[in-house]
N, C-alpha and C positions, 0 to 999 in steps of 0.2 A: 854097800855104806859100812863103815866102820863108827862107832859110837865112841863116846868121851864122856867122863864124868866130871862136872863142875865143882872143882875142888872136893872140899870132904863132906858135902851136903848130900851126896846122893843123886844128884840131879843129873840123869843121863839122858844126853841129846846124841843126833848126828854129829860126827865129826867136822861136817860142813853146815852151817846153817843158811836160811835163806831173809835175807833183809828185804822186807815188802816194802819199804819207804817209797822207793822210787816209780811204784807203781800207781801211787796217787798223788806224789807231791817231790818236788826238787828236781825233776828230772825232765821236765817239759810237761806236757797236758797230760791229764790221766788216762791210763792206758783203757783200752775197751775193757768195760768188767767182765763181760762173756768170755773173752780170751783169758784174762787172768784169773777167773775161775778154772778155765782148764788148766792153765799152765800151773797152779797152785795143786790141783789135783794130779797132774803130773808128776810134781814135786814129792808127794806123800807116795805114790806108787814107786818111784824111784829110790825111795829110803829117806828123805830127809824128814824129820822129825821136828825140828827146831825153827819156828818161824817167829820174826820180830817186828814187831809195831809200835805205834805210840797213839796217844789219844790227839795229838796235834797234826798227825801226818794228813795233810788234805788239801783243800783249797778255801779261798776266802767264801764261795758260797757253799762249800762241802767240806768243813774245817774236819770233821772226823771219819773222812772218806775211807781210809786205808782200815781201820778197825772194821769199819762197816762192811767191807770188801771181804776180810778176812772172816770174818762172825758168819756171812752167809756161805764163803764158800769151803770153810773147814769144818763146817757143823757135822757130816757125816763121819768126818775122821776123828772126832773130837778127843777119842780114848786113844789114839794113836799117838798124839803129838803132842809137844810142847810150845805153849802159846807164850811169849814174852811182850808186855806192853810198858808204857812209861808214863809218870804222872809228873808234875811240877814247873811246867814252863807255858807261858803264852808269848805270840810274837807282839812284837812293838808296832809294827805297822804291817799287818797281813795282806793289805790290798797292794802294798809296792811290789815292783818287781825286784827280783835278785834276791840274795839271801837277806834274812830278816834278823835282826837282833832279838834275843828272847829275853823275857823277864820271867825270873824263877819265881815260884811261889810254893813253899811247902809247909806252909802253916797245916795243921792237923784237919781244920774243917774243911780245906781245898782237898786233902789227900782224899778224905771220906767221899766228898762228891763226886773226885774223877773215878776212885774205883768202882762205884756203883754205876757211871755213865760207861766206863769200860765193860765190865761186866755185861751189861746190856745190850752194847754194841756187838760186843764178840759171841753173843748168845751161847754165854756159859756161866756155870756155877761157881769157877773157880779160875783164878789166873797162874798159871804156873810159876811165873816169874814176874815179878812186878821191880821196875826200875824206877829209883829217883832218877828224873831225866838229866838235872842239872842241881848242883850244890846251891841251896838258899842261903846266902849269908846272913839273914835275918833269922834263921832258925838252926838251932844247934843239932846237932847230929844224933844227940840222944834222945831227943824229940821226935825225928822223924823215926828212928830206930824203935821207938816206943809203940809208935802208931802201926810200923810194921809186925810187930810183936803181936798185937792185938788183932791185926786183920789175921795173922797166920792162925790165932788161937780161936777165931770165928771162920775158918776155912775158906775165908774169900780170896786168901791168897796162899801159895806152898811155899815160895822161896822169895826172897827179895835180893836187889842188888843196885849199884850206883852207878850212874855213867858219868866219866870224867871226874872219877875218884881222885883225890889228892891220899897220901900215907895219913896224915893227919886225921883227915874226917873220916878215912875208911876204919881206923883204927878204934877212933871214939864210938862210930857206929856199931861195929863189931861185936864191941864189950857189951852192949846192950843187947842185940839181937843178931846174930851169925849171918853174915852177908855170903850168899852164894857165889856172886859174881859180880865183876867191874867189868862194864863195857865202856872202854875207851877207843878212840881214834888208833889206828896201828897200821904201818904198811911199811914197806922198803924205802920209803919217802918220809915217812912220820915216824921215827922211832923213840921219840922223848919219854914215853910211859914205860919203857924198858927198865928204868931204874925202881919201878914198883914191883918187878915181878919177885925178888927175894922177899917182899913182904907178903905177896901172895901165897909164897910158898909156905912161909912160915905160918900163915894164918890159915891156909888151906880155901883159899877163896880162888875160883876160876877165874879166866880171863876171854872175854867175848869181843874179837877185834871187828870194829866195824870201819868202813872204808878200806878194806884189807888191800884194795888193788889201787889206792888213791884217786877215788871216784872215777875209775876206770881207765885212768892213763896206762896202767900197766898191762891193761889187756890186747896192746898193739892193735888196737881198733881205730885210734886216731891220729891226724898228724896234723902239723900246722895251718893247713886250711881247712880243719873242721870248725865249723860255727855252732853256736848255740842260742837258741830264743833267750834274750837277756830278761823278757817278762815272765816266763815260767821254768828255765833251765838255772839252777846255780852255777854250772860249769861256766856259764858267760863270764863269771867275775870270779872263777878260781885262776890263782896265778900259774898253777902247773900245766894249764890249757892255752897260755898265751903263745904268739906264734915265736916269740924268742927262746920261749922256754924248751920246746923241742930240741933245738940244737945244743942248748944248756945239759939236756938229759940224755945226750947221745950216747955217753959211755954206760949210763945206767942202762937203757935199751938194749945195748951190746950185750952186758953183763946177762941180762935175763934171757936173751935169745939165744946165746950160747949154752947157758945151763938146760934151756928148753932144747935145743938140738941133744945136747948131749943125754939126757934123760927121756929123749923121745915124748916130749910134752909139749904143753904151750906156753907162751909167757905167762898168761894168767894161772896156770897150774903152779908154776914154777914161785911165784910169788907167794901163792897160798901155802904151799909145801913148805917153803922156808919157815914161815913164822909156826907151822903145826909141828916140826920136827924139832924145835926149840924146847916146847914142854908138852907133856901130856894134857894139859888142861886149857890148852889155849883153842879156842874155836872160833874160826873166821866165819862173818855172816855176809859174804858178797852178794848184792842184789841185782836183780836182772828181770827182763820182761820177755826172756826167749828161751825155748826149748833146748836149742843149742847149748847155750850158756850153763843152763842148768844141768848139763849133762858135764859139760868140761869142769865146771867148778868142782863136783861131785867127785870127779877122777882124779882131783890133787889129793886126795886122802890115800891113794895108792903110792905115792911117789915117796920114796926111805931115801933122806939125806943124813949122811953120819954127822957124828958132831963137828969132826973136823971139816965137813963141807960146809956146813952152816957157818962156823967161825970164819973160814975163809970168805964166804959172801959178808958176812958182818965186816970184816978188815975191810974189804974192797968198798963196801957202802961208804965206811967212816973216812974213805980218805978219798973218794971221786966228787968231782963238782956235781952240783945238782941245782935246780931251781928251787924257788921256794913253792911251798905246797899249802892247799888250803887248810887250816888249822880248826875251822869252825867259828860259828856265828858269834860274835861278840855277845856276853851276858851283861844286861844292865841290872847291877845290884842293887 
């Protein structure tokens, strides 16, 4: 495994991380805990050191299931790994099927309650990277950053970050307490946050890419006939998985498959390597429930693309037809 440092913070993580959300939330019924405990141990032994979760990844009856899973499964590896979790949202209708609108809440008292709950469930005395899950328009970034600075002084968190950050919010927060990483949606189908890259470079902030495989579409595992349970699986309502989208994305699939053949890689590895070769501080965090995918994703770090090859892919992506892609659950301000 190769390793990367997130910005100027000194936080060193595996070049590919593991998004653990899908083990408990959003991608069908929760996976078997025993199997996921084994998978997480396999990931550590394979070289993964960067594990991502959130206090809200769970089910209506077990709303914090994912943190609880990681807390138990990763206890014996705690000093070898980096755990990232998130605070600051609740679901508008958690009992409903499909994607949920989220309600942000980053009031200081809420953050204080959240960090204590996450520390308890994760069975740890510190959180390595603590993200604001979504921006709360009712709370100034300076106020949130002030709480983060206090938590760092107290040793309860070591670094902090922002998920779905904007430039203005990032700059204002960073001026109060330096931000280690921004975690935003990013893939070959979702490139709108590339405009933030020069700002991240300027400030020395790392970029953690979630949904780097477009929620799995770029794995070459699905077809127009694939179906998902609308009660438990967000993909049932994602536009890129509609039957007509597969035909619309044919040119994209052909591009990725051609590059995979050229580099003796898989489509997933190409989609991950493309972004990793853009900047040394970009770390993708694909999720999986399968050992073979863990091995496949980690192999993307071995693929080297030149700046010219990356630019050629960018140019092709900008010119080709493409379906709509899921852009995230709506935020109720």
